[in-house]
C-alpha positions in Angstrom: 19.8 5.7 9.4 20.7 5.7 12.9 21.3 2.6 15.0 17.6 2.5 16.3 16.5 2.4 12.9 18.9 -0.2 11.8 17.9 -2.1 15.1 14.3 -2.1 13.9 15.2 -3.1 10.4 17.3 -6.2 11.4 14.3 -7.3 14.2 12.1 -7.3 11.7 14.2 -9.1 8.8 14.5 -11.8 12.2 11.0 -11.8 12.4 10.1 -12.4 8.7 13.1 -14.8 7.9 11.2 -17.9 8.6 8.6 -16.7 6.0 11.0 -15.6 3.4 12.8 -18.9 3.5 9.2 -20.7 2.8 8.2 -17.8 -0.1 11.5 -18.6 -1.9 10.5 -22.2 -2.2 6.9 -21.3 -3.1 8.2 -19.1 -5.3 10.7 -21.5 -7.3 8.3 -24.2 -6.9 5.8 -22.2 -8.9 7.7 -20.3 -11.3 6.6 -21.8 -14.4 3.1 -21.7 -13.5 4.1 -17.4 -12.2 5.9 -17.0 -15.5 3.0 -18.1 -17.8 0.5 -16.1 -16.2 2.3 -12.8 -16.3 3.2 -13.5 -19.9 -0.4 -14.3 -20.6 -1.5 -10.8 -19.4 1.2 -8.8 -21.2 -0.4 -10.5 -24.4 -4.0 -9.1 -23.9 -4.7 -6.5 -26.2 -7.4 -3.9 -26.0 -9.9 -6.3 -28.0 -9.0 -9.3 -26.5 -11.1 -10.2 -23.8 -10.5 -14.3 -22.9 -12.5 -15.5 -19.7 -9.2 -14.8 -17.6 -9.2 -11.5 -18.8 -13.0 -10.9 -17.7 -12.3 -12.9 -14.5 -9.5 -10.6 -13.5 -11.5 -7.3 -14.4 -14.3 -8.8 -11.9 -11.4 -9.2 -9.1 -10.5 -5.8 -9.8 -13.8 -4.3 -9.1 -14.5 -6.8 -6.2 -10.9 -5.7 -4.9 -11.8 -1.8 -5.2 -15.1 -2.2 -3.3 -13.1 -4.2 -0.8 -10.2 -1.9 -0.5 -12.9 1.1 0.0 -14.4 -0.6 2.7 -11.4 -1.7 4.7 -10.1 2.0 4.3 -13.0 3.9 5.5 -13.3 1.1 8.8 -9.8 1.7 9.3 -10.0 5.6 9.4 -13.2 5.4 11.2 -11.9 3.1 13.9 -8.0 3.6 14.3 -8.0 7.0 16.2 -9.9 5.7 18.7 -8.2 2.4 19.0 -5.0 3.9 19.4 -6.0 6.2 21.9 -7.5 3.4 23.9 -4.4 1.3 23.9 -2.4 4.3 24.8 -4.6 4.4 28.0 -4.3 0.7 28.7 -0.3 1.2 28.2 0.0 4.1 30.6 -2.5 2.6 32.8 -0.4 -0.5 33.1 2.8 1.3 33.5 1.3 3.2 36.3 0.3 0.1 38.0 3.7 -1.9 37.6 5.4 1.6 38.7 7.5 1.9 35.7 6.4 5.4 35.5 4.9 7.5 38.3 2.2 10.1 37.6 4.3 13.0 38.1 6.6 11.7 35.7 3.5 11.1 33.1 2.5 14.5 33.6 5.8 16.0 32.7 5.9 14.0 29.8 2.6 15.3 28.2 3.8 18.6 28.9 7.3 18.1 27.4 5.2 16.3 24.1 2.8 18.8 23.8 5.6 21.3 24.0 7.5 19.4 21.2 4.1 19.6 19.1 3.8 23.3 19.6 7.2 23.7 18.4 7.0 21.9 15.0 3.9 23.7 14.3 5.9 27.3 14.8 8.8 26.1 12.9 7.6 23.4 10.5 10.7 23.9 8.0 13.3 22.7 10.6 11.6 19.5 11.3 14.0 16.8 10.7 12.9 14.5 7.7 13.4 10.9 7.3 15.8 9.9 5.4 15.2 8.4 1.3 16.8 4.8 2.4 13.9 4.5 5.5 10.9 5.5 3.0 13.0 2.9 0.1 12.9 0.5 2.8 9.5 0.5 3.8 8.5 0.7 0.2 10.5 -2.3 -1.0 9.2 -4.2 2.5 5.5 -3.2 2.3 4.9 -3.1 -1.5 7.0 -5.7 -3.1 8.1 -8.2 -0.2 5.1 -8.6 2.0 3.0 -9.2 -0.9 4.8 -12.0 -1.8 5.8 -13.4 1.5 2.4 -13.5 2.9 0.4 -15.0 -0.2 3.3 -17.5 -0.3 2.7 -18.5 3.3 -0.9 -17.4 4.3 -2.5 -18.8 1.1 -0.2 -21.4 -0.5 1.1 -23.4 2.0 -1.8 -23.3 4.1 -4.3 -24.7 1.2 -1.5 -26.8 0.5 -1.0 -28.2 3.8 -4.8 -28.6 4.7 -5.9 -29.3 1.0 -8.0 -27.1 -1.1 -11.4 -28.8 0.1 -11.0 -28.5 3.8 -12.6 -25.6 5.8 -9.9 -25.5 8.2 -7.7 -24.0 5.6 -10.0 -21.1 5.0 -10.2 -20.5 8.5 -6.6 -21.0 9.4 -5.4 -18.8 6.2 -7.7 -15.8 7.3 -6.8 -15.9 11.0 -3.6 -16.4 10.7 -3.0 -13.6 8.4 -5.0 -11.3 11.0 -2.9 -12.8 13.6 0.6 -11.1 12.1 -0.7 -8.0 11.3 -2.1 -8.0 15.2 1.5 -8.8 16.4 3.0 -6.0 14.3 3.6 -2.3 15.0 0.3 -1.5 12.8 -1.5 -0.2 15.8 0.7 2.4 17.0 1.3 2.3 20.7 0.3 -0.8 22.4 0.2 -2.9 18.9 -0.2 -6.4 20.2 -2.5 -5.9 22.8 -5.7 -8.0 22.3 -9.0 -6.1 23.9 -12.3 -5.9 22.2 -11.0 -2.6 20.8 -8.2 -4.2 18.6 -10.3 -7.3 17.7 -12.7 -4.5 16.3 -10.2 -3.1 14.3 -8.5 -6.4 13.1 -11.7 -7.7 11.9 -13.3 -4.7 10.3 -9.9 -3.9 8.7 -8.2 -7.2 7.8 -10.9 -9.8 7.8 -12.3 -8.2 4.5 -8.6 -8.3 2.9 -8.2 -11.7 3.7 -11.7 -12.9 2.4 -11.1 -11.2 -0.8 -7.3 -12.8 -1.3 -8.6 -16.1 -0.4 -11.6 -15.6 -3.1 -9.3 -14.5 -5.7 -6.9 -17.7 -5.1 -9.9 -19.9 -5.4 -11.1 -18.1 -8.5 -8.0 -18.1 -10.4 -8.0 -21.8 -10.1 -5.5 -21.8 -7.4 -2.9 -19.7 -9.0 -1.0 -18.1 -6.4 0.2 -15.0 -9.2 -3.5 -13.6 -8.8 -3.3 -13.2 -4.9 0.3 -11.9 -4.9 -0.5 -9.3 -7.6 -3.6 -7.8 -5.9 -2.1 -7.8 -2.4 0.7 -5.8 -4.2 -1.8 -3.3 -5.8 -3.5 -2.9 -2.4 -0.2 -2.5 -0.4 1.0 0.5 -3.6 -2.4 2.3 -3.0 -2.1 2.0 0.8 1.3 3.1 1.0 1.1 6.3 -1.1 -2.4 7.1 0.8 -0.6 6.9 4.1 -2.6 4.4 5.5 -0.1 1.7 6.0 -3.0 -1.0 6.6 -0.4 -4.2 5.3 2.8 -4.0 6.1 
C-alpha cells in the first residue's frame, strides 16, 4: 500500500470515526437482542416455519426486487452522470484558471494514449495489492452495514421516536446525504445538481425505504436491517457495482 492509499484510508477512517463510536455503543446496548436473533435464525430447520421466518422470507423477496431496480437504475444512469460531472469539474477548473485549454487537451491525449497502451499490453497492467481489496471488503461489506444501520436507523428512530414522521424522513435523507458526500460517483463526487439528485434518488432511495421497512416490520430489531444491508453490499461488492460504501 503506497502513501496515497494510506492517506485515503486514514481520511476515510477519520470521516467515519464519530459514526463508528456511535455504532459501538448501539451494538453494546443491543447485544442481547442481536445475539438472541442470531440464535433463533440458526435454530430454524427445514420444516420449522415460525412467523419470524415467514417475515424474513418476505423481506428477502422484497430486497431482491429492490436491489434489481436499484442496480438497473445505477447502471443506466451512472455513466451519463459521471460524464456530466466530469464536464462540470473541467468547466469549473477552466473558469478558475486552474488549468488551461492547452493543458486540458494535452492531458486528454495522454490519457487516451495510456488507455491504448493498457489495451495493447494488459498483462503488464499493475494490479491492486490484496490488502486494498481486503480493506475495501472489510469496510464495504462488514463495517458499513453495521455503522450505517446503527446510526441512520437505530439512533435516529430513538431520537425522534418511532411514531414521528420526521424520523422516517431524516433517516432516509441522511443516508442519501452520506453517499452524496462520498466518492461513489467518481470524479465530481459531492457535486449537487439535477444529475446527481436523479442518481441518488433512483439508487439510494429504494434502498433506504426497504431498510426502514425491514426495521419496522422486524419490530425495531436492528439485527434485520444490518443483515440485509450486509447481503446487499456483499452482492454489490462482488458484482462490482459498489453502490453502498
